[in-house]
PDB file of N, CA, C and O in Angstrom:
ATOM      1  N   MET A   1     117.833 -37.666 -99.194  1.00  0.00           N
ATOM      2  CA  MET A   1     118.668 -36.534 -98.835  1.00  0.00           C
ATOM      3  C   MET A   1     120.088 -37.103 -98.729  1.00  0.00           C
ATOM      4  O   MET A   1     120.309 -38.113 -98.060  1.00  0.00           O
ATOM      5  N   SER A   2     121.009 -36.474 -99.367  1.00  0.00           N
ATOM      6  CA  SER A   2     122.377 -36.853 -99.262  1.00  0.00           C
ATOM      7  C   SER A   2     123.050 -36.232 -98.035  1.00  0.00           C
ATOM      8  O   SER A   2     122.585 -35.257 -97.446  1.00  0.00           O
ATOM      9  N   TRP A   3     124.162 -36.856 -97.697  1.00  0.00           N
ATOM     10  CA  TRP A   3     124.948 -36.349 -96.507  1.00  0.00           C
ATOM     11  C   TRP A   3     125.503 -34.917 -96.787  1.00  0.00           C
ATOM     12  O   TRP A   3     125.580 -34.073 -95.895  1.00  0.00           O
ATOM     13  N   LYS A   4     125.873 -34.699 -98.034  1.00  0.00           N
ATOM     14  CA  LYS A   4     126.374 -33.377 -98.507  1.00  0.00           C
ATOM     15  C   LYS A   4     125.261 -32.361 -98.265  1.00  0.00           C
ATOM     16  O   LYS A   4     125.532 -31.309 -97.685  1.00  0.00           O
ATOM     17  N   HIS A   5     124.069 -32.614 -98.665  1.00  0.00           N
ATOM     18  CA  HIS A   5     122.961 -31.734 -98.462  1.00  0.00           C
ATOM     19  C   HIS A   5     122.724 -31.457 -97.024  1.00  0.00           C
ATOM     20  O   HIS A   5     122.544 -30.300 -96.645  1.00  0.00           O
ATOM     21  N   THR A   6     122.716 -32.452 -96.213  1.00  0.00           N
ATOM     22  CA  THR A   6     122.532 -32.339 -94.798  1.00  0.00           C
ATOM     23  C   THR A   6     123.649 -31.415 -94.157  1.00  0.00           C
ATOM     24  O   THR A   6     123.406 -30.446 -93.438  1.00  0.00           O
ATOM     25  N   PHE A   7     124.799 -31.820 -94.490  1.00  0.00           N
ATOM     26  CA  PHE A   7     126.011 -30.969 -93.991  1.00  0.00           C
ATOM     27  C   PHE A   7     125.906 -29.536 -94.369  1.00  0.00           C
ATOM     28  O   PHE A   7     126.155 -28.655 -93.546  1.00  0.00           O
ATOM     29  N   LEU A   8     125.536 -29.272 -95.610  1.00  0.00           N
ATOM     30  CA  LEU A   8     125.514 -27.864 -96.004  1.00  0.00           C
ATOM     31  C   LEU A   8     124.342 -27.106 -95.396  1.00  0.00           C
ATOM     32  O   LEU A   8     124.461 -25.902 -95.172  1.00  0.00           O
ATOM     33  N   ILE A   9     123.212 -27.760 -95.118  1.00  0.00           N
ATOM     34  CA  ILE A   9     122.133 -27.083 -94.414  1.00  0.00           C
ATOM     35  C   ILE A   9     122.484 -26.775 -92.959  1.00  0.00           C
ATOM     36  O   ILE A   9     122.257 -25.660 -92.488  1.00  0.00           O
ATOM     37  N   VAL A  10     123.019 -27.723 -92.271  1.00  0.00           N
ATOM     38  CA  VAL A  10     123.368 -27.534 -90.836  1.00  0.00           C
ATOM     39  C   VAL A  10     124.501 -26.455 -90.741  1.00  0.00           C
ATOM     40  O   VAL A  10     124.442 -25.538 -89.922  1.00  0.00           O
ATOM     41  N   THR A  11     125.521 -26.611 -91.613  1.00  0.00           N
ATOM     42  CA  THR A  11     126.610 -25.618 -91.543  1.00  0.00           C
ATOM     43  C   THR A  11     126.141 -24.225 -91.877  1.00  0.00           C
ATOM     44  O   THR A  11     126.496 -23.258 -91.202  1.00  0.00           O
ATOM     45  N   GLY A  12     125.352 -24.126 -92.909  1.00  0.00           N
ATOM     46  CA  GLY A  12     124.815 -22.809 -93.297  1.00  0.00           C
ATOM     47  C   GLY A  12     123.925 -22.169 -92.199  1.00  0.00           C
ATOM     48  O   GLY A  12     123.955 -20.960 -91.968  1.00  0.00           O
ATOM     49  N   CYS A  13     123.133 -23.041 -91.536  1.00  0.00           N
ATOM     50  CA  CYS A  13     122.344 -22.463 -90.343  1.00  0.00           C
ATOM     51  C   CYS A  13     123.270 -22.068 -89.212  1.00  0.00           C
ATOM     52  O   CYS A  13     123.036 -21.038 -88.579  1.00  0.00           O
ATOM     53  N   ALA A  14     124.315 -22.836 -88.925  1.00  0.00           N
ATOM     54  CA  ALA A  14     125.229 -22.498 -87.864  1.00  0.00           C
ATOM     55  C   ALA A  14     125.986 -21.223 -88.164  1.00  0.00           C
ATOM     56  O   ALA A  14     126.200 -20.414 -87.262  1.00  0.00           O
ATOM     57  N   LEU A  15     126.384 -21.027 -89.361  1.00  0.00           N
ATOM     58  CA  LEU A  15     127.171 -19.846 -89.724  1.00  0.00           C
ATOM     59  C   LEU A  15     126.220 -18.575 -89.748  1.00  0.00           C
ATOM     60  O   LEU A  15     126.612 -17.473 -89.364  1.00  0.00           O
ATOM     61  N   THR A  16     124.988 -18.804 -90.212  1.00  0.00           N
ATOM     62  CA  THR A  16     124.025 -17.625 -90.143  1.00  0.00           C
ATOM     63  C   THR A  16     123.783 -17.283 -88.704  1.00  0.00           C
ATOM     64  O   THR A  16     123.722 -16.105 -88.350  1.00  0.00           O
ATOM     65  N   GLY A  17     123.649 -18.239 -87.900  1.00  0.00           N
ATOM     66  CA  GLY A  17     123.346 -17.994 -86.462  1.00  0.00           C
ATOM     67  C   GLY A  17     124.578 -17.314 -85.800  1.00  0.00           C
ATOM     68  O   GLY A  17     124.407 -16.481 -84.909  1.00  0.00           O
ATOM     69  N   MET A  18     125.830 -17.667 -86.234  1.00  0.00           N
ATOM     70  CA  MET A  18     126.950 -17.015 -85.721  1.00  0.00           C
ATOM     71  C   MET A  18     127.044 -15.564 -86.077  1.00  0.00           C
ATOM     72  O   MET A  18     127.377 -14.723 -85.242  1.00  0.00           O
ATOM     73  N   VAL A  19     126.741 -15.263 -87.356  1.00  0.00           N
ATOM     74  CA  VAL A  19     126.692 -13.878 -87.756  1.00  0.00           C
ATOM     75  C   VAL A  19     125.631 -13.044 -87.071  1.00  0.00           C
ATOM     76  O   VAL A  19     125.921 -11.933 -86.626  1.00  0.00           O
ATOM     77  N   LEU A  20     124.425 -13.537 -86.974  1.00  0.00           N
ATOM     78  CA  LEU A  20     123.396 -12.853 -86.299  1.00  0.00           C
ATOM     79  C   LEU A  20     123.656 -12.727 -84.849  1.00  0.00           C
ATOM     80  O   LEU A  20     123.415 -11.662 -84.280  1.00  0.00           O
ATOM     81  N   GLY A  21     124.150 -13.781 -84.195  1.00  0.00           N
ATOM     82  CA  GLY A  21     124.387 -13.708 -82.705  1.00  0.00           C
ATOM     83  C   GLY A  21     125.513 -12.795 -82.508  1.00  0.00           C
ATOM     84  O   GLY A  21     125.430 -12.003 -81.569  1.00  0.00           O
ATOM     85  N   GLY A  22     126.599 -12.787 -83.286  1.00  0.00           N
ATOM     86  CA  GLY A  22     127.705 -11.770 -83.210  1.00  0.00           C
ATOM     87  C   GLY A  22     127.252 -10.345 -83.377  1.00  0.00           C
ATOM     88  O   GLY A  22     127.653  -9.458 -82.623  1.00  0.00           O
ATOM     89  N   LEU A  23     126.470 -10.143 -84.300  1.00  0.00           N
ATOM     90  CA  LEU A  23     125.910  -8.775 -84.516  1.00  0.00           C
ATOM     91  C   LEU A  23     125.055  -8.297 -83.335  1.00  0.00           C
ATOM     92  O   LEU A  23     125.145  -7.147 -82.904  1.00  0.00           O
ATOM     93  N   PHE A  24     124.234  -9.205 -82.834  1.00  0.00           N
ATOM     94  CA  PHE A  24     123.413  -8.921 -81.714  1.00  0.00           C
ATOM     95  C   PHE A  24     124.262  -8.590 -80.487  1.00  0.00           C
ATOM     96  O   PHE A  24     123.991  -7.621 -79.779  1.00  0.00           O
ATOM     97  N   GLY A  25     125.344  -9.444 -80.231  1.00  0.00           N
ATOM     98  CA  GLY A  25     126.217  -9.278 -79.127  1.00  0.00           C
ATOM     99  C   GLY A  25     127.000  -7.950 -79.164  1.00  0.00           C
ATOM    100  O   GLY A  25     127.190  -7.230 -78.185  1.00  0.00           O
ATOM    101  N   PHE A  26     127.458  -7.704 -80.504  1.00  0.00           N
ATOM    102  CA  PHE A  26     128.174  -6.373 -80.650  1.00  0.00           C
ATOM    103  C   PHE A  26     127.295  -5.154 -80.416  1.00  0.00           C
ATOM    104  O   PHE A  26     127.717  -4.149 -79.844  1.00  0.00           O
ATOM    105  N   ALA A  27     126.083  -5.279 -80.872  1.00  0.00           N
ATOM    106  CA  ALA A  27     125.172  -4.147 -80.639  1.00  0.00           C
ATOM    107  C   ALA A  27     124.830  -4.016 -79.187  1.00  0.00           C
ATOM    108  O   ALA A  27     124.803  -2.895 -78.678  1.00  0.00           O
ATOM    109  N   SER A  28     124.575  -5.063 -78.509  1.00  0.00           N
ATOM    110  CA  SER A  28     124.211  -5.030 -77.064  1.00  0.00           C
ATOM    111  C   SER A  28     125.414  -4.634 -76.249  1.00  0.00           C
ATOM    112  O   SER A  28     125.248  -4.024 -75.193  1.00  0.00           O
ATOM    113  N   GLY A  29     126.598  -4.943 -76.675  1.00  0.00           N
ATOM    114  CA  GLY A  29     127.774  -4.571 -75.955  1.00  0.00           C
ATOM    115  C   GLY A  29     128.025  -3.140 -76.097  1.00  0.00           C
ATOM    116  O   GLY A  29     128.473  -2.492 -75.152  1.00  0.00           O
ATOM    117  N   LYS A  30     127.738  -2.570 -77.324  1.00  0.00           N
ATOM    118  CA  LYS A  30     127.827  -1.131 -77.515  1.00  0.00           C
ATOM    119  C   LYS A  30     126.877  -0.287 -76.766  1.00  0.00           C
ATOM    120  O   LYS A  30     127.211   0.763 -76.218  1.00  0.00           O
ATOM    121  N   VAL A  31     125.625  -0.799 -76.756  1.00  0.00           N
ATOM    122  CA  VAL A  31     124.490  -0.077 -76.126  1.00  0.00           C
ATOM    123  C   VAL A  31     124.666  -0.065 -74.620  1.00  0.00           C
ATOM    124  O   VAL A  31     124.628   0.983 -73.975  1.00  0.00           O
ATOM    125  N   THR A  32     124.857  -1.239 -74.084  1.00  0.00           N
ATOM    126  CA  THR A  32     124.987  -1.328 -72.583  1.00  0.00           C
ATOM    127  C   THR A  32     126.229  -1.997 -72.123  1.00  0.00           C
ATOM    128  O   THR A  32     126.177  -3.145 -71.682  1.00  0.00           O
ATOM    129  N   PRO A  33     127.339  -1.341 -72.204  1.00  0.00           N
ATOM    130  CA  PRO A  33     128.594  -1.863 -71.823  1.00  0.00           C
ATOM    131  C   PRO A  33     128.667  -2.116 -70.238  1.00  0.00           C
ATOM    132  O   PRO A  33     129.353  -3.044 -69.809  1.00  0.00           O
ATOM    133  N   ASP A  34     128.000  -1.337 -69.443  1.00  0.00           N
ATOM    134  CA  ASP A  34     127.992  -1.511 -68.009  1.00  0.00           C
ATOM    135  C   ASP A  34     127.356  -2.809 -67.583  1.00  0.00           C
ATOM    136  O   ASP A  34     127.750  -3.402 -66.578  1.00  0.00           O
ATOM    137  N   PHE A  35     126.346  -3.268 -68.365  1.00  0.00           N
ATOM    138  CA  PHE A  35     125.696  -4.509 -68.012  1.00  0.00           C
ATOM    139  C   PHE A  35     126.716  -5.739 -68.089  1.00  0.00           C
ATOM    140  O   PHE A  35     126.722  -6.634 -67.244  1.00  0.00           O
ATOM    141  N   PHE A  36     127.534  -5.694 -69.133  1.00  0.00           N
ATOM    142  CA  PHE A  36     128.475  -6.787 -69.272  1.00  0.00           C
ATOM    143  C   PHE A  36     129.661  -6.720 -68.359  1.00  0.00           C
ATOM    144  O   PHE A  36     130.335  -7.718 -68.102  1.00  0.00           O
ATOM    145  N   ARG A  37     129.911  -5.507 -67.862  1.00  0.00           N
ATOM    146  CA  ARG A  37     130.966  -5.401 -66.800  1.00  0.00           C
ATOM    147  C   ARG A  37     130.574  -6.143 -65.619  1.00  0.00           C
ATOM    148  O   ARG A  37     131.426  -6.750 -64.970  1.00  0.00           O
ATOM    149  N   HIS A  38     129.239  -6.142 -65.260  1.00  0.00           N
ATOM    150  CA  HIS A  38     128.788  -6.809 -64.059  1.00  0.00           C
ATOM    151  C   HIS A  38     128.831  -8.325 -64.240  1.00  0.00           C
ATOM    152  O   HIS A  38     129.075  -9.052 -63.277  1.00  0.00           O
ATOM    153  N   ILE A  39     128.593  -8.819 -65.481  1.00  0.00           N
ATOM    154  CA  ILE A  39     128.567 -10.262 -65.708  1.00  0.00           C
ATOM    155  C   ILE A  39     129.974 -10.865 -65.757  1.00  0.00           C
ATOM    156  O   ILE A  39     130.197 -11.908 -65.142  1.00  0.00           O
ATOM    157  N   ILE A  40     130.877 -10.288 -66.423  1.00  0.00           N
ATOM    158  CA  ILE A  40     132.202 -10.872 -66.555  1.00  0.00           C
ATOM    159  C   ILE A  40     133.030 -10.699 -65.345  1.00  0.00           C
ATOM    160  O   ILE A  40     133.062  -9.578 -64.835  1.00  0.00           O
ATOM    161  N   PRO A  41     133.702 -11.661 -64.824  1.00  0.00           N
ATOM    162  CA  PRO A  41     134.526 -11.445 -63.618  1.00  0.00           C
ATOM    163  C   PRO A  41     135.929 -10.736 -63.921  1.00  0.00           C
ATOM    164  O   PRO A  41     136.578 -10.185 -63.033  1.00  0.00           O
ATOM    165  N   TRP A  42     136.309 -10.798 -65.171  1.00  0.00           N
ATOM    166  CA  TRP A  42     137.552 -10.191 -65.474  1.00  0.00           C
ATOM    167  C   TRP A  42     137.388  -8.770 -65.848  1.00  0.00           C
ATOM    168  O   TRP A  42     136.557  -8.473 -66.705  1.00  0.00           O
ATOM    169  N   GLN A  43     138.107  -7.878 -65.279  1.00  0.00           N
ATOM    170  CA  GLN A  43     137.945  -6.460 -65.506  1.00  0.00           C
ATOM    171  C   GLN A  43     138.837  -5.966 -66.661  1.00  0.00           C
ATOM    172  O   GLN A  43     138.638  -4.851 -67.141  1.00  0.00           O
ATOM    173  N   ASP A  44     139.817  -6.771 -67.119  1.00  0.00           N
ATOM    174  CA  ASP A  44     140.650  -6.332 -68.180  1.00  0.00           C
ATOM    175  C   ASP A  44     140.088  -6.685 -69.519  1.00  0.00           C
ATOM    176  O   ASP A  44     140.730  -6.332 -70.508  1.00  0.00           O
ATOM    177  N   VAL A  45     139.000  -7.320 -69.668  1.00  0.00           N
ATOM    178  CA  VAL A  45     138.359  -7.698 -70.878  1.00  0.00           C
ATOM    179  C   VAL A  45     137.384  -6.703 -71.393  1.00  0.00           C
ATOM    180  O   VAL A  45     136.594  -6.183 -70.605  1.00  0.00           O
ATOM    181  N   GLU A  46     137.377  -6.391 -72.678  1.00  0.00           N
ATOM    182  CA  GLU A  46     136.506  -5.404 -73.307  1.00  0.00           C
ATOM    183  C   GLU A  46     135.054  -5.988 -73.257  1.00  0.00           C
ATOM    184  O   GLU A  46     134.845  -7.117 -73.701  1.00  0.00           O
ATOM    185  N   PRO A  47     134.114  -5.279 -72.755  1.00  0.00           N
ATOM    186  CA  PRO A  47     132.685  -5.793 -72.662  1.00  0.00           C
ATOM    187  C   PRO A  47     132.066  -6.037 -74.045  1.00  0.00           C
ATOM    188  O   PRO A  47     131.235  -6.922 -74.251  1.00  0.00           O
ATOM    189  N   VAL A  48     132.518  -5.208 -74.958  1.00  0.00           N
ATOM    190  CA  VAL A  48     131.923  -5.439 -76.337  1.00  0.00           C
ATOM    191  C   VAL A  48     132.418  -6.721 -76.906  1.00  0.00           C
ATOM    192  O   VAL A  48     131.638  -7.472 -77.492  1.00  0.00           O
ATOM    193  N   GLY A  49     133.704  -7.013 -76.759  1.00  0.00           N
ATOM    194  CA  GLY A  49     134.325  -8.275 -77.303  1.00  0.00           C
ATOM    195  C   GLY A  49     133.631  -9.505 -76.610  1.00  0.00           C
ATOM    196  O   GLY A  49     133.258 -10.479 -77.263  1.00  0.00           O
ATOM    197  N   VAL A  50     133.492  -9.409 -75.347  1.00  0.00           N
ATOM    198  CA  VAL A  50     132.864 -10.518 -74.611  1.00  0.00           C
ATOM    199  C   VAL A  50     131.424 -10.715 -75.079  1.00  0.00           C
ATOM    200  O   VAL A  50     131.010 -11.857 -75.281  1.00  0.00           O
ATOM    201  N   ALA A  51     130.654  -9.658 -75.256  1.00  0.00           N
ATOM    202  CA  ALA A  51     129.269  -9.783 -75.684  1.00  0.00           C
ATOM    203  C   ALA A  51     129.253 -10.352 -77.122  1.00  0.00           C
ATOM    204  O   ALA A  51     128.432 -11.212 -77.439  1.00  0.00           O
ATOM    205  N   THR A  52     130.136  -9.881 -77.959  1.00  0.00           N
ATOM    206  CA  THR A  52     130.220 -10.404 -79.356  1.00  0.00           C
ATOM    207  C   THR A  52     130.574 -11.872 -79.326  1.00  0.00           C
ATOM    208  O   THR A  52     129.941 -12.665 -80.022  1.00  0.00           O
ATOM    209  N   PHE A  53     131.552 -12.256 -78.552  1.00  0.00           N
ATOM    210  CA  PHE A  53     131.927 -13.668 -78.498  1.00  0.00           C
ATOM    211  C   PHE A  53     130.788 -14.577 -77.972  1.00  0.00           C
ATOM    212  O   PHE A  53     130.484 -15.613 -78.564  1.00  0.00           O
ATOM    213  N   PHE A  54     130.195 -14.179 -76.895  1.00  0.00           N
ATOM    214  CA  PHE A  54     129.037 -14.998 -76.400  1.00  0.00           C
ATOM    215  C   PHE A  54     127.895 -15.051 -77.280  1.00  0.00           C
ATOM    216  O   PHE A  54     127.203 -16.068 -77.325  1.00  0.00           O
ATOM    217  N   GLY A  55     127.635 -14.000 -78.007  1.00  0.00           N
ATOM    218  CA  GLY A  55     126.553 -13.910 -78.898  1.00  0.00           C
ATOM    219  C   GLY A  55     126.793 -14.777 -80.125  1.00  0.00           C
ATOM    220  O   GLY A  55     125.876 -15.405 -80.655  1.00  0.00           O
ATOM    221  N   ALA A  56     128.109 -14.796 -80.584  1.00  0.00           N
ATOM    222  CA  ALA A  56     128.417 -15.646 -81.735  1.00  0.00           C
ATOM    223  C   ALA A  56     128.433 -17.176 -81.371  1.00  0.00           C
ATOM    224  O   ALA A  56     128.057 -18.031 -82.173  1.00  0.00           O
ATOM    225  N   THR A  57     128.862 -17.445 -80.191  1.00  0.00           N
ATOM    226  CA  THR A  57     128.887 -18.871 -79.661  1.00  0.00           C
ATOM    227  C   THR A  57     127.508 -19.305 -79.491  1.00  0.00           C
ATOM    228  O   THR A  57     127.208 -20.433 -79.883  1.00  0.00           O
ATOM    229  N   SER A  58     126.602 -18.530 -78.939  1.00  0.00           N
ATOM    230  CA  SER A  58     125.226 -18.979 -78.750  1.00  0.00           C
ATOM    231  C   SER A  58     124.561 -19.047 -80.145  1.00  0.00           C
ATOM    232  O   SER A  58     123.705 -19.902 -80.369  1.00  0.00           O
ATOM    233  N   GLY A  59     124.924 -18.204 -81.032  1.00  0.00           N
ATOM    234  CA  GLY A  59     124.268 -18.266 -82.371  1.00  0.00           C
ATOM    235  C   GLY A  59     124.675 -19.516 -83.139  1.00  0.00           C
ATOM    236  O   GLY A  59     123.871 -20.058 -83.897  1.00  0.00           O
ATOM    237  N   VAL A  60     125.915 -19.988 -82.959  1.00  0.00           N
ATOM    238  CA  VAL A  60     126.331 -21.281 -83.606  1.00  0.00           C
ATOM    239  C   VAL A  60     125.553 -22.487 -83.088  1.00  0.00           C
ATOM    240  O   VAL A  60     125.125 -23.357 -83.847  1.00  0.00           O
ATOM    241  N   VAL A  61     125.387 -22.504 -81.749  1.00  0.00           N
ATOM    242  CA  VAL A  61     124.690 -23.592 -81.081  1.00  0.00           C
ATOM    243  C   VAL A  61     123.237 -23.551 -81.479  1.00  0.00           C
ATOM    244  O   VAL A  61     122.648 -24.567 -81.850  1.00  0.00           O
ATOM    245  N   LEU A  62     122.694 -22.431 -81.404  1.00  0.00           N
ATOM    246  CA  LEU A  62     121.170 -22.319 -81.725  1.00  0.00           C
ATOM    247  C   LEU A  62     120.889 -22.496 -83.226  1.00  0.00           C
ATOM    248  O   LEU A  62     119.907 -23.121 -83.627  1.00  0.00           O
ATOM    249  N   GLY A  63     121.823 -21.900 -84.066  1.00  0.00           N
ATOM    250  CA  GLY A  63     121.580 -22.037 -85.480  1.00  0.00           C
ATOM    251  C   GLY A  63     121.835 -23.446 -85.949  1.00  0.00           C
ATOM    252  O   GLY A  63     121.106 -23.930 -86.814  1.00  0.00           O
ATOM    253  N   GLY A  64     122.861 -24.152 -85.408  1.00  0.00           N
ATOM    254  CA  GLY A  64     123.030 -25.524 -85.768  1.00  0.00           C
ATOM    255  C   GLY A  64     121.938 -26.433 -85.312  1.00  0.00           C
ATOM    256  O   GLY A  64     121.567 -27.400 -85.977  1.00  0.00           O
ATOM    257  N   GLY A  65     121.417 -26.083 -84.114  1.00  0.00           N
ATOM    258  CA  GLY A  65     120.213 -26.873 -83.606  1.00  0.00           C
ATOM    259  C   GLY A  65     119.002 -26.664 -84.528  1.00  0.00           C
ATOM    260  O   GLY A  65     118.273 -27.613 -84.818  1.00  0.00           O
ATOM    261  N   LEU A  66     118.796 -25.458 -84.975  1.00  0.00           N
ATOM    262  CA  LEU A  66     117.655 -25.170 -85.927  1.00  0.00           C
ATOM    263  C   LEU A  66     117.902 -25.840 -87.214  1.00  0.00           C
ATOM    264  O   LEU A  66     116.943 -26.307 -87.828  1.00  0.00           O
ATOM    265  N   GLY A  67     119.167 -25.937 -87.706  1.00  0.00           N
ATOM    266  CA  GLY A  67     119.387 -26.717 -88.938  1.00  0.00           C
ATOM    267  C   GLY A  67     119.090 -28.183 -88.754  1.00  0.00           C
ATOM    268  O   GLY A  67     118.499 -28.801 -89.639  1.00  0.00           O
ATOM    269  N   CYS A  68     119.484 -28.769 -87.619  1.00  0.00           N
ATOM    270  CA  CYS A  68     119.243 -30.192 -87.389  1.00  0.00           C
ATOM    271  C   CYS A  68     117.694 -30.443 -87.189  1.00  0.00           C
ATOM    272  O   CYS A  68     117.185 -31.502 -87.556  1.00  0.00           O
ATOM    273  N   PHE A  69     116.966 -29.438 -86.598  1.00  0.00           N
ATOM    274  CA  PHE A  69     115.533 -29.633 -86.537  1.00  0.00           C
ATOM    275  C   PHE A  69     114.907 -29.569 -87.945  1.00  0.00           C
ATOM    276  O   PHE A  69     113.952 -30.274 -88.270  1.00  0.00           O
ATOM    277  N   SER A  70     115.469 -28.733 -88.711  1.00  0.00           N
ATOM    278  CA  SER A  70     114.824 -28.616 -90.066  1.00  0.00           C
ATOM    279  C   SER A  70     115.073 -29.901 -90.897  1.00  0.00           C
ATOM    280  O   SER A  70     114.228 -30.306 -91.695  1.00  0.00           O
ATOM    281  N   ILE A  71     116.267 -30.539 -90.687  1.00  0.00           N
ATOM    282  CA  ILE A  71     116.514 -31.861 -91.308  1.00  0.00           C
ATOM    283  C   ILE A  71     115.525 -32.937 -90.788  1.00  0.00           C
ATOM    284  O   ILE A  71     114.996 -33.759 -91.537  1.00  0.00           O
ATOM    285  N   LEU A  72     115.316 -32.872 -89.465  1.00  0.00           N
ATOM    286  CA  LEU A  72     114.392 -33.874 -88.853  1.00  0.00           C
ATOM    287  C   LEU A  72     112.983 -33.644 -89.427  1.00  0.00           C
ATOM    288  O   LEU A  72     112.306 -34.623 -89.741  1.00  0.00           O
ATOM    289  N   ILE A  73     112.537 -32.458 -89.571  1.00  0.00           N
ATOM    290  CA  ILE A  73     111.205 -32.204 -90.088  1.00  0.00           C
ATOM    291  C   ILE A  73     111.127 -32.598 -91.512  1.00  0.00           C
ATOM    292  O   ILE A  73     110.105 -33.153 -91.916  1.00  0.00           O
ATOM    293  N   GLU A  74     112.128 -32.357 -92.314  1.00  0.00           N
ATOM    294  CA  GLU A  74     112.080 -32.794 -93.763  1.00  0.00           C
ATOM    295  C   GLU A  74     112.082 -34.326 -93.832  1.00  0.00           C
ATOM    296  O   GLU A  74     111.378 -34.890 -94.669  1.00  0.00           O
ATOM    297  N   PHE A  75     112.858 -35.022 -92.970  1.00  0.00           N
ATOM    298  CA  PHE A  75     112.808 -36.400 -92.924  1.00  0.00           C
ATOM    299  C   PHE A  75     111.473 -37.031 -92.615  1.00  0.00           C
ATOM    300  O   PHE A  75     111.056 -37.996 -93.255  1.00  0.00           O
ATOM    301  N   VAL A  76     110.795 -36.456 -91.599  1.00  0.00           N
ATOM    302  CA  VAL A  76     109.463 -36.924 -91.200  1.00  0.00           C
ATOM    303  C   VAL A  76     108.502 -36.652 -92.309  1.00  0.00           C
ATOM    304  O   VAL A  76     107.723 -37.547 -92.640  1.00  0.00           O
ATOM    305  N   LEU A  77     108.488 -35.485 -92.917  1.00  0.00           N
ATOM    306  CA  LEU A  77     107.582 -35.153 -94.030  1.00  0.00           C
ATOM    307  C   LEU A  77     107.747 -36.109 -95.239  1.00  0.00           C
ATOM    308  O   LEU A  77     106.753 -36.537 -95.825  1.00  0.00           O
ATOM    309  N   LYS A  78     108.987 -36.436 -95.604  1.00  0.00           N
ATOM    310  CA  LYS A  78     109.148 -37.311 -96.707  1.00  0.00           C
ATOM    311  C   LYS A  78     108.762 -38.769 -96.309  1.00  0.00           C
ATOM    312  O   LYS A  78     108.226 -39.524 -97.120  1.00  0.00           O
ATOM    313  N   TRP A  79     109.045 -39.125 -95.074  1.00  0.00           N
ATOM    314  CA  TRP A  79     108.585 -40.444 -94.606  1.00  0.00           C
ATOM    315  C   TRP A  79     107.052 -40.627 -94.651  1.00  0.00           C
ATOM    316  O   TRP A  79     106.513 -41.644 -95.088  1.00  0.00           O
ATOM    317  N   ARG A  80     106.379 -39.519 -94.146  1.00  0.00           N
ATOM    318  CA  ARG A  80     104.932 -39.584 -94.202  1.00  0.00           C
ATOM    319  C   ARG A  80     104.369 -39.558 -95.679  1.00  0.00           C
ATOM    320  O   ARG A  80     103.380 -40.214 -96.008  1.00  0.00           O
ATOM    321  N   LYS A  81     105.030 -38.801 -96.482  1.00  0.00           N
ATOM    322  CA  LYS A  81     104.551 -38.717 -97.906  1.00  0.00           C
ATOM    323  C   LYS A  81     104.742 -40.080 -98.583  1.00  0.00           C
ATOM    324  O   LYS A  81     103.904 -40.511 -99.374  1.00  0.00           O
ATOM    325  N   LYS A  82     105.850 -40.748 -98.264  1.00  0.00           N
ATOM    326  CA  LYS A  82     106.094 -42.084 -98.822  1.00  0.00           C
ATOM    327  C   LYS A  82     105.069 -43.084 -98.275  1.00  0.00           C
ATOM    328  O   LYS A  82     104.622 -43.966 -99.008  1.00  0.00           O
ATOM    329  N   GLU A  83     104.695 -42.959 -96.999  1.00  0.00           N
ATOM    330  CA  GLU A  83     103.749 -43.825 -96.326  1.00  0.00           C
ATOM    331  C   GLU A  83     102.321 -43.619 -97.006  1.00  0.00           C
ATOM    332  O   GLU A  83     101.603 -44.580 -97.281  1.00  0.00           O
ATOM    333  N   HIS A  84     102.004 -42.453 -97.226  1.00  0.00           N
ATOM    334  CA  HIS A  84     100.675 -42.173 -97.803  1.00  0.00           C
ATOM    335  C   HIS A  84     100.671 -42.559 -99.295  1.00  0.00           C
ATOM    336  O   HIS A  84      99.620 -42.922 -99.823  1.00  0.00           O
ATOM    337  N   ALA A  85     101.742 -42.494 -99.934  1.00  0.00           N
ATOM    338  CA  ALA A  85     101.777 -42.846-101.408  1.00  0.00           C
ATOM    339  C   ALA A  85     101.554 -44.379-101.610  1.00  0.00           C
ATOM    340  O   ALA A  85     101.052 -44.820-102.644  1.00  0.00           O
ATOM    341  N   ALA A  86     101.950 -45.166-100.570  1.00  0.00           N
ATOM    342  CA  ALA A  86     101.792 -46.591-100.632  1.00  0.00           C
ATOM    343  C   ALA A  86     100.330 -47.005-100.594  1.00  0.00           C
ATOM    344  O   ALA A  86      99.929 -48.037-101.133  1.00  0.00           O
ATOM    345  N   GLY A  87      99.535 -46.137 -99.920  1.00  0.00           N
ATOM    346  CA  GLY A  87      98.076 -46.430 -99.857  1.00  0.00           C
ATOM    347  C   GLY A  87      97.778 -47.097 -98.559  1.00  0.00           C
ATOM    348  O   GLY A  87      98.680 -47.445 -97.797  1.00  0.00           O
ATOM    349  N   PRO A  88      96.435 -47.286 -98.290  1.00  0.00           N
ATOM    350  CA  PRO A  88      96.088 -47.941 -97.037  1.00  0.00           C
ATOM    351  C   PRO A  88      96.428 -49.410 -97.075  1.00  0.00           C
ATOM    352  O   PRO A  88      96.496 -49.996 -98.156  1.00  0.00           O
ATOM    353  N   ARG A  89      96.653 -50.044 -95.887  1.00  0.00           N
ATOM    354  CA  ARG A  89      97.058 -51.402 -95.842  1.00  0.00           C
ATOM    355  C   ARG A  89      95.821 -52.259 -95.500  1.00  0.00           C
ATOM    356  O   ARG A  89      95.925 -53.482 -95.405  1.00  0.00           O
TER     357      ARG A  89
END
């Protein structure tokens, strides 16, 4: 697996997580704005904006982590396949 392929997988997963987390944050900020007013200490900040920001930030972290985990699983599967192809010792 090349570095370019690894970079594209992790970046794609992080961006997908950002979009999904942002959408979830936006929806939850629209549905329950009073909930986010209790969480954020600043009263001049829009609750929908804060929910969208935190959702997108969490999505990047979790999506990137999921991408790294998929790279690790692919590495282990290729390593085991190569080990079994060599035959018993």
